[in-house]
BALOVO-945998 format. One line per field, with one value per residue (C-alpha): residue in three letters; x, y, z; residue number from 1. Coordinates in steps of 0.5 Angstrom, whole numbers, plus 500, padded with zeros to 3 digits. Each point is the difference from the previous one (the first is absolute). Last residue first. Layout:
N
res <- c(ALA | ...)
x <- c(X | ...)
y <- c(Y | ...)
z <- c(Z | ...)
n <- c(NUM | ...)
This chain:
81
res <- c(GLU | PRO | VAL | GLU | TRP | SER | GLN | GLU | TRP | PHE | ASP | GLU | GLU | GLU | GLU | ARG | ILE | LYS | ASP | LEU | ASP | LEU | PRO | SER | PRO | ASP | ASP | THR | LEU | PHE | VAL | GLY | THR | ASP | GLU | ILE | ARG | ARG | ILE | LYS | ASP | ASP | ASP | ILE | GLN | PRO | PRO | THR | ILE | LYS | LEU | SER | LYS | ARG | ILE | ARG | ILE | ARG | MET | SER | ILE | TRP | ALA | TYR | VAL | ALA | ILE | VAL | GLY | LEU | ILE | PHE | TRP | LEU | ILE | LEU | TRP | GLY | PHE | GLY | MET)
x <- c(450 | 503 | 508 | 502 | 505 | 495 | 503 | 502 | 507 | 500 | 495 | 506 | 505 | 496 | 499 | 508 | 502 | 495 | 503 | 507 | 499 | 506 | 505 | 499 | 499 | 506 | 500 | 507 | 502 | 508 | 501 | 507 | 499 | 507 | 502 | 494 | 499 | 507 | 498 | 493 | 504 | 505 | 495 | 496 | 494 | 496 | 500 | 494 | 496 | 500 | 495 | 495 | 506 | 503 | 494 | 499 | 507 | 499 | 494 | 503 | 505 | 496 | 495 | 506 | 503 | 493 | 499 | 507 | 499 | 493 | 504 | 505 | 495 | 496 | 506 | 503 | 493 | 500 | 506 | 498 | 494)
y <- c(606 | 500 | 501 | 506 | 499 | 503 | 499 | 506 | 498 | 494 | 503 | 505 | 495 | 495 | 506 | 502 | 493 | 500 | 506 | 498 | 493 | 497 | 496 | 506 | 498 | 500 | 506 | 502 | 507 | 500 | 507 | 503 | 505 | 499 | 493 | 497 | 502 | 497 | 494 | 500 | 500 | 495 | 494 | 499 | 495 | 500 | 494 | 495 | 499 | 493 | 500 | 494 | 496 | 501 | 498 | 494 | 497 | 501 | 496 | 494 | 500 | 500 | 494 | 496 | 501 | 498 | 494 | 497 | 501 | 496 | 495 | 499 | 500 | 494 | 497 | 500 | 498 | 494 | 498 | 501 | 495)
z <- c(525 | 492 | 500 | 496 | 495 | 494 | 493 | 496 | 501 | 497 | 494 | 499 | 500 | 495 | 495 | 500 | 499 | 494 | 497 | 501 | 496 | 502 | 495 | 495 | 493 | 495 | 496 | 503 | 503 | 503 | 503 | 501 | 494 | 496 | 503 | 500 | 493 | 498 | 504 | 496 | 493 | 502 | 502 | 506 | 500 | 506 | 504 | 499 | 506 | 503 | 506 | 496 | 498 | 507 | 504 | 495 | 501 | 508 | 499 | 496 | 505 | 507 | 496 | 498 | 508 | 502 | 496 | 501 | 508 | 499 | 497 | 505 | 505 | 497 | 499 | 507 | 503 | 495 | 503 | 507 | 499)
n <- c(81 | 80 | 79 | 78 | 77 | 76 | 75 | 74 | 73 | 72 | 71 | 70 | 69 | 68 | 67 | 66 | 65 | 64 | 63 | 62 | 61 | 60 | 59 | 58 | 57 | 56 | 55 | 54 | 53 | 52 | 51 | 50 | 49 | 48 | 47 | 46 | 45 | 44 | 43 | 42 | 41 | 40 | 39 | 38 | 37 | 36 | 35 | 34 | 33 | 32 | 31 | 30 | 29 | 28 | 27 | 26 | 25 | 24 | 23 | 22 | 21 | 20 | 19 | 18 | 17 | 16 | 15 | 14 | 13 | 12 | 11 | 10 | 9 | 8 | 7 | 6 | 5 | 4 | 3 | 2 | 1)
């Protein structure tokens, strides 16, 4: 009976490790953001103006963040009696 438990725990451990690795891979793929492509012309523009603007989408939606923050601070924090 002891050998059966050993095999069972080994199989459960392998399944847990497989699930953990596959979840980590899925999370990394979903969070992957491609870096902006910088060539020599863009580097010269950065040196001249000190600013780098790109057409890539912003990773954060600042308007949505601002709305959520305003909603948060408008909430009442008084506990009803």
